Each structure stands twice: as structure tokens, then as C-alpha cells.
Legacy VTK file of the C-alpha trace (Angstrom):
# vtk DataFile Version 3.0
C-alpha trace
ASCII
DATASET POLYDATA
POINTS 335 float
0.149 -0.167 0.150
1.494 3.392 -0.823
1.313 6.449 1.348
-1.606 7.949 -0.288
-3.804 4.823 0.369
-2.213 4.669 4.010
-3.642 8.155 4.412
-7.184 6.971 3.741
-7.101 3.994 5.413
-6.068 5.479 8.866
-8.061 8.526 8.279
-11.339 6.254 8.296
-10.259 4.716 11.353
-9.278 7.507 13.377
-11.625 8.400 16.316
-11.908 12.176 17.120
-12.392 13.256 20.650
-11.391 16.679 21.023
-13.739 19.361 19.276
-13.888 22.881 20.190
-17.139 23.645 18.270
-18.940 21.805 21.217
-17.514 24.925 23.348
-19.283 27.656 21.328
-22.940 28.360 21.591
-25.384 30.890 19.997
-27.646 33.118 22.384
-31.075 31.963 21.413
-33.413 34.733 20.448
-37.163 33.142 20.150
-38.912 34.679 17.374
-37.246 34.679 13.931
-38.612 37.071 11.129
-37.665 35.024 7.987
-38.243 31.724 6.239
-36.017 29.487 4.501
-36.726 31.113 0.943
-35.284 34.404 2.459
-31.639 32.697 3.098
-28.962 33.354 0.557
-25.776 31.410 1.766
-23.781 32.268 -1.355
-20.033 33.177 -0.909
-16.846 33.349 -2.855
-14.034 31.140 -3.085
-11.443 33.529 -4.214
-12.819 35.479 -7.094
-15.235 32.807 -7.853
-18.737 32.895 -7.048
-20.427 29.804 -5.111
-23.691 29.008 -4.484
-22.801 27.214 -1.408
-20.831 27.869 1.831
-19.100 24.676 1.895
-16.421 23.079 -0.348
-15.253 19.501 -0.420
-11.417 19.753 0.963
-8.328 18.349 -0.373
-8.059 14.530 0.293
-6.233 12.560 -2.050
-4.795 11.647 -5.370
-2.143 9.675 -6.852
-3.292 5.700 -6.552
-6.036 3.637 -8.199
-8.035 3.831 -4.920
-7.632 7.525 -4.922
-8.882 7.993 -8.462
-12.045 5.932 -7.349
-12.620 8.237 -4.486
-11.996 11.373 -6.429
-14.536 10.380 -9.219
-17.226 9.870 -6.206
-16.390 13.065 -4.536
-16.892 14.705 -8.035
-20.160 13.441 -8.725
-21.188 14.973 -5.525
-19.563 18.267 -6.271
-21.091 18.302 -9.745
-24.549 17.499 -8.489
-24.566 20.411 -6.030
-22.091 22.802 -7.478
-19.953 22.531 -4.557
-16.084 23.715 -5.066
-13.991 20.620 -5.220
-10.145 20.361 -3.774
-8.068 17.834 -4.989
-5.196 16.028 -3.066
-1.895 16.987 -2.962
-0.374 16.702 -6.413
3.135 15.747 -5.155
2.744 12.270 -7.041
1.616 13.821 -10.178
4.475 16.066 -10.049
6.720 12.971 -9.850
4.936 10.837 -12.142
2.471 12.347 -15.091
1.030 8.772 -15.550
-1.036 9.430 -12.175
-2.601 12.487 -13.647
-5.763 10.721 -14.105
-5.948 9.906 -10.521
-6.579 13.604 -9.878
-8.351 14.915 -13.184
-11.396 13.295 -12.764
-13.605 16.336 -14.403
-13.951 17.888 -17.881
-12.741 21.240 -18.132
-14.748 21.840 -20.902
-18.203 21.144 -19.037
-19.730 24.465 -18.580
-21.395 23.125 -15.376
-18.263 22.150 -13.857
-17.987 23.454 -10.049
-14.891 25.464 -8.629
-11.785 23.099 -8.891
-8.937 23.765 -6.613
-5.359 22.002 -6.829
-3.246 21.381 -3.900
0.386 21.522 -3.364
3.104 21.643 -0.565
4.983 24.887 0.520
7.942 22.991 -0.483
7.155 23.312 -4.179
8.566 25.672 -6.424
6.747 28.416 -8.189
7.623 26.264 -11.534
5.790 23.125 -9.785
3.017 25.547 -8.996
2.584 26.740 -12.902
2.937 22.897 -14.077
0.193 21.809 -11.584
-1.967 24.573 -12.687
-1.133 23.989 -16.532
-1.751 20.147 -15.980
-4.986 20.244 -14.046
-6.590 23.523 -15.334
-7.709 24.598 -12.021
-9.293 28.040 -10.604
-7.554 28.015 -7.379
-4.361 26.879 -6.038
-4.184 25.585 -2.086
-0.698 25.670 -0.860
-0.615 23.591 2.117
1.652 24.029 5.095
2.252 20.756 7.239
5.523 20.947 9.303
4.197 18.905 12.103
3.188 15.964 9.728
6.369 16.237 7.990
8.705 15.665 10.948
6.601 12.764 12.003
6.238 11.210 8.526
9.057 8.695 8.088
9.670 10.094 4.550
8.899 13.855 5.605
10.564 17.089 4.864
13.017 18.277 7.686
13.999 21.554 6.329
11.502 24.427 5.876
13.780 27.346 4.995
12.185 27.616 1.487
8.568 27.746 2.500
8.143 31.542 2.959
10.056 32.234 -0.441
7.856 29.711 -2.456
4.614 31.069 -1.020
5.546 34.734 -1.613
6.522 33.694 -5.270
3.500 31.913 -6.105
1.047 34.715 -4.541
3.097 37.422 -6.813
3.392 35.248 -9.996
0.381 32.956 -10.228
-2.673 34.010 -12.469
-5.043 32.150 -10.045
-6.012 32.764 -6.713
-3.943 31.228 -3.779
-5.016 29.867 -0.481
-2.490 28.827 1.937
-3.909 26.234 4.299
-3.025 24.169 7.126
-3.782 20.549 7.469
-4.997 19.957 11.016
-2.904 22.098 13.235
-4.606 25.315 12.869
-3.254 29.061 12.304
-1.886 31.606 15.145
-2.607 35.418 14.565
1.464 35.463 14.204
1.322 32.856 11.299
-1.329 34.905 9.572
0.331 38.245 10.135
3.605 36.726 8.735
1.585 35.282 5.520
-0.058 38.700 5.021
3.625 40.211 4.951
4.345 37.555 2.064
1.325 39.022 0.036
-0.913 36.150 1.229
-4.785 37.405 0.695
-6.360 34.083 1.651
-6.297 31.370 4.282
-7.600 28.295 5.251
-6.985 27.768 9.092
-7.071 23.987 8.909
-7.400 23.466 12.738
-7.341 20.657 15.164
-10.187 18.662 15.668
-10.634 16.493 12.525
-7.992 14.299 11.035
-4.806 14.018 12.923
-2.147 13.777 10.583
0.537 13.145 13.150
-1.448 10.225 14.381
-1.789 8.937 10.968
2.074 9.095 10.379
2.471 7.567 13.759
0.997 4.295 12.304
3.543 4.402 9.589
6.559 4.609 11.990
8.638 2.152 13.921
9.226 4.604 16.629
6.125 6.378 17.541
5.862 10.296 18.452
2.589 9.870 19.810
3.048 12.658 22.238
2.506 15.148 19.317
-1.061 13.732 18.746
-3.787 16.430 18.927
-0.767 19.348 18.513
-1.862 22.426 17.639
-4.707 25.201 17.599
-8.383 23.898 16.899
-10.550 25.328 14.103
-12.388 27.541 16.723
-9.342 28.862 18.558
-7.538 29.586 14.904
-10.721 31.546 14.001
-10.723 33.356 17.350
-7.286 34.158 17.090
-7.354 36.068 13.728
-10.867 37.697 13.896
-9.411 41.281 14.147
-6.837 40.869 11.352
-7.761 42.893 8.340
-7.628 42.443 4.930
-7.281 38.711 4.710
-10.378 36.444 3.541
-10.691 33.313 5.971
-11.719 30.001 5.135
-12.395 27.224 7.609
-11.643 23.334 7.957
-10.710 20.676 10.570
-13.419 18.995 12.518
-16.435 20.090 10.710
-18.830 17.201 11.518
-21.979 18.722 10.674
-24.289 21.731 9.489
-24.101 23.211 12.952
-20.274 23.250 12.888
-20.450 24.867 9.354
-22.649 27.558 10.819
-20.600 28.045 13.760
-17.501 28.591 11.622
-19.259 30.891 9.246
-20.404 33.121 12.242
-16.878 32.882 13.480
-15.770 34.704 10.384
-15.109 32.057 7.538
-16.123 32.997 4.126
-16.440 29.104 3.703
-16.095 26.164 5.189
-14.203 22.802 3.975
-15.213 19.356 4.859
-12.911 16.313 4.196
-14.011 13.494 6.576
-17.442 13.906 6.249
-17.331 13.241 2.425
-14.727 10.573 2.588
-16.956 8.708 4.680
-19.857 9.269 2.629
-18.485 8.007 -0.649
-16.647 5.204 1.461
-19.568 3.696 3.221
-22.651 4.864 0.902
-23.842 4.355 -2.447
-23.574 7.441 -4.552
-27.357 8.056 -4.543
-27.284 7.813 -0.752
-24.528 10.270 -0.561
-26.424 12.673 -2.622
-29.194 12.511 -0.293
-26.974 13.097 2.676
-25.176 16.063 1.007
-28.833 17.523 0.080
-29.768 17.372 3.553
-26.681 18.977 4.741
-27.113 21.923 2.657
-30.797 22.123 3.758
-29.825 21.985 7.485
-27.510 25.027 7.082
-30.245 27.173 5.957
-32.588 25.626 8.634
-30.115 26.936 11.307
-29.739 30.110 9.582
-33.383 30.490 9.726
-33.407 29.716 13.439
-30.702 32.400 14.079
-32.676 35.049 12.011
-29.663 35.271 9.561
-30.668 35.870 5.970
-26.639 35.891 4.693
-23.142 35.172 5.980
-22.921 38.872 6.861
-25.924 38.408 8.879
-24.433 35.293 10.661
-21.321 37.225 11.672
-23.381 39.792 13.686
-24.998 37.116 15.854
-24.400 36.723 19.711
-21.759 33.849 20.480
-20.770 32.654 23.841
-17.980 30.500 24.817
-17.244 28.083 27.559
-14.730 28.617 30.398
-11.870 26.852 28.844
-12.105 29.015 25.430
-12.261 32.246 27.544
-9.410 31.073 29.245
-7.453 30.442 26.353
-8.349 33.782 24.915
-7.253 35.786 27.817
-3.931 34.130 28.029
-3.669 35.066 24.203
-4.287 38.749 24.549
LINES 1 336
335 0 1 2 3 4 5 6 7 8 9 10 11 12 13 14 15 16 17 18 19 20 21 22 23 24 25 26 27 28 29 30 31 32 33 34 35 36 37 38 39 40 41 42 43 44 45 46 47 48 49 50 51 52 53 54 55 56 57 58 59 60 61 62 63 64 65 66 67 68 69 70 71 72 73 74 75 76 77 78 79 80 81 82 83 84 85 86 87 88 89 90 91 92 93 94 95 96 97 98 99 100 101 102 103 104 105 106 107 108 109 110 111 112 113 114 115 116 117 118 119 120 121 122 123 124 125 126 127 128 129 130 131 132 133 134 135 136 137 138 139 140 141 142 143 144 145 146 147 148 149 150 151 152 153 154 155 156 157 158 159 160 161 162 163 164 165 166 167 168 169 170 171 172 173 174 175 176 177 178 179 180 181 182 183 184 185 186 187 188 189 190 191 192 193 194 195 196 197 198 199 200 201 202 203 204 205 206 207 208 209 210 211 212 213 214 215 216 217 218 219 220 221 222 223 224 225 226 227 228 229 230 231 232 233 234 235 236 237 238 239 240 241 242 243 244 245 246 247 248 249 250 251 252 253 254 255 256 257 258 259 260 261 262 263 264 265 266 267 268 269 270 271 272 273 274 275 276 277 278 279 280 281 282 283 284 285 286 287 288 289 290 291 292 293 294 295 296 297 298 299 300 301 302 303 304 305 306 307 308 309 310 311 312 313 314 315 316 317 318 319 320 321 322 323 324 325 326 327 328 329 330 331 332 333 334
């Protein structure tokens, strides 16, 4: 089994016990004044208009099994016009024969949803240009994943080029660039540094969902299990950066259901990425069952917005939120 297939297997086996979304509550106001037809939850992924506030976040590519998963994920994306992020293109850059495990869509299809490619910050500007040319995507995700690399047996151990690579990609590429974490969250210091590099869009990719340290530990002889659950949660990350201006924020990490999506949007995210939610759908259900569940997810987001009397994502950001004592203590220590 190759590394990409290992990641799929261990991601589905993983049990997630820590989730800060449960530490966030809305203040309930008893009499809404809108109906579900009043809700418009459209948003933008970069400069591209999206009719839904979620996206299928990057998961896989580079193997036969990965191609099967990507084909099913794309069918969901196509059915509901959900933006779709491909998994890391590192294998595709190494071996062009693997291109079809990623490119499961037709770029000539006028109904094609927004497509995002994904590469690591270790990749060069030329790698990024090649990725965009080969895949014909609308947006490029550049992932930063230092904890995973350190635990991964074959991972990177030198990160001195990351900042320069990110800066070059943001300045030189014609497509929107989103810098994303992969489950370890982003501090305000990280986001301020990214802003200085010219980055305008981030995905906080917080702790609470798939733990890649745990996954890489399953592939090691000598475990670094003390680093499992390392990093900032998605909620902590969103609260950390809520006062930083001129940065477009996307959220992912530990998003389990519609209520987590709505909480992320209320905390400032422009759209919310789900990975494991969709991986479990296409791995355990028929395509038709997966479509019904996806349709229900989108409906539930609107229903919760009605409950909160929010016609739009802008309205959501003005709703009253309260946090439990642990989150309040964290925030007070960071000020």
C-alpha cells in the first residue's frame, strides 16, 4: 500500500475526541422573522462565486484507490455545484502517468464546479505553474504541514524555502492562492507573517478532525505519539485571527455537521471545508445515498440560519456567541 492509500485507511479508522465547536454556543432569540426562502448563503472562493458556503476539501490522489474516491467526490461536487479541492499533487508532479487519478472532471463542462489544486509549500513556483497547467484549476491551495512532515518517515526536515515559495506563488500566479494548514491551526502570528508575504486568503485547517500526526505515527517504527492532538483547534484559530484585517478566511478541521459549518461562518469564515464528512459518505454509502445526505446537509445549514434569523453570511457574523470557560481562558492568555 502506498502513502496516499495509507492516509485514506488511517483517516477512516481515526476517532476524534477533541472538538472545540462544542464549546461555542449561540444566544437563542425566540422569534425569527424570516423563512427558508429568504436565506442566501452564497459566497466566494477567491474571485469565484459559489452558491454554497462549503467545499470538499483536499484529500487524495496518486493511486487507483484515490482515483475511485476522487471520481465519487466529484460526482457530489457536480450534483450540488460544490467547490472541489483535489488532494496534494506531489505524486502527479513526480509521475505524469498519475494525472488521471486527479483529473476526474472535464474542463470543457460549462457546469463544472470550482476546482482547486493542492501542493505543498516545499514546491517551487515552476511546480505550481506546472500543476495549474496540467489540471486546469481555478484556485491553488498551498498547504503548510510542518508537524506532519516531522513525524512522516519520509517527510521534510528543512522548511527554510517555504516563505519564499509562498511569496513567489502569490505574486506570480494568475489564479487565486489559498494557504492552508492541514489540521494544526493558524495563530495570529502565522497569519500576520503570511500577510507580509502577500497572502490574501487562508484556510486555518485547525485541530479537531483528521490528525495527521496520528496517521504518520501508524507508519513509523518509533512513535512520536506525544505530538498527537498538537496545534490550535479550528475555533481557536478563528478567534485568534478575527481582528486581522484584509485577509479572507476559510475554515476546515473537525467540521462534523451543519451546526459546525454555521458556527465557523459566524466566527468569520467565508466558506467551510469538509474532508472526512465526504470521505465517509463515498466510502460507506452508495452514490445516491451520499447525494441525499449532501442535500440534507445544505438544507440543514439554511434551517439553522433561519433559526438564527440570518438571511446571509454577513448576518451570521453579527450573531451573539458565548464560549465556555476553557475557551475564555485560552483567549485571555493570548491577549
